[in-house]
ZASE-861974 format. One record per residue (C-alpha): x, y, z; residue in three letters. Coordinates in steps of 0.5 Angstrom, whole numbers, plus 2048, in hexadecimal, padded with zeros to 3 digits. Example, Ala and Ser with C-alpha at 12.3 -4.5 7.8 and 13.67 -1.06 7.14 Angstrom:
! ZASE-861974
8197F7810ALA81B7FE80ESER
This chain:
! ZASE-861974
8CD8CF8BCMET8D28CA8BETYR8D58C58C3ALA8DB8C88C7SER8E18C58C6LYS8E68CA8C8ASP8E68C98D0ASN8EB8CF8D0THR8E68D58CFGLU8DF8D58D1LYS8DD8DB8CELEU8D58DB8CCASN8D58D48CFTRP8CE8D28D0ILE8CC8CC8D5ALA8C58C98D3TYR8BF8C58D5ASP8BC8C08D0THR8B58C28CFVAL8B38BD8C9GLU8B78B98C3GLU8B48B88BDVAL8B78B38B7ASP8B78B58B0SER8B98B08AAPRO8C08B48AAPHE8C08B88B0GLU8BE8B98B8ARG8BB8BF8BAASN8BC8C08C1ILE8B88C58C5LEU8BC8C88CBPHE8BB8CE8D0ARG8C18D18D4VAL8C28CD8DALYS8BE8D08E0GLY8BA8D48DAGLY8B38D18DCSER8AF8D78DAASP8B38D88D3SER8B08D58CCGLU8B48CF8CAPRO8BA8D08C4ILE8BA8CB8BETRP8C18C88BDTRP8C18C48B6LYS8C78C08B5LEU8C98BA8B1PRO8C88B38B4LYS8CF8B18B3GLU8D18B78B8GLU8CE8B48BELEU8D28AD8BDLYS8D78B18C1GLN8D38B28C7GLY8CF8B88C9ARG8D38BE8CBPRO8D28C18D2GLU8D28C88CFTYR8D08CB8C9LEU8D48D28C6THR8D28D78C1VAL8D88DB8BDASP8D78E28BFSER8D78E48B7GLU8D18DF8B6ASP8CD8E38BBILE8C88E88B8LEU8C68EE8BDLEU8BE8EF8BBLEU8BD8F58C0SER8C28F98C5SER8BD8FB8C9GLY8BE9028C8LYS8B99038C2GLY8B49098C1GLU8AE9058C5ASN8B39028CAASN8B69088CEGLY
């Protein structure tokens, strides 16, 4: 997961709400939820402290090749 830098394509962009921030010696751990997803579990985002010096991004993004599909919903028990 990384900050969105290219404003031309908004594929897989995630608007988020910060839940909590935790400082470690070399990194910052940010717990966030998808904006408007108050019922969802927070997602951890770990990044080096020097990356936050550029400011917090408005959106996060994930490259489609970095997404691992755990279930298609069409398994034996899922119909």
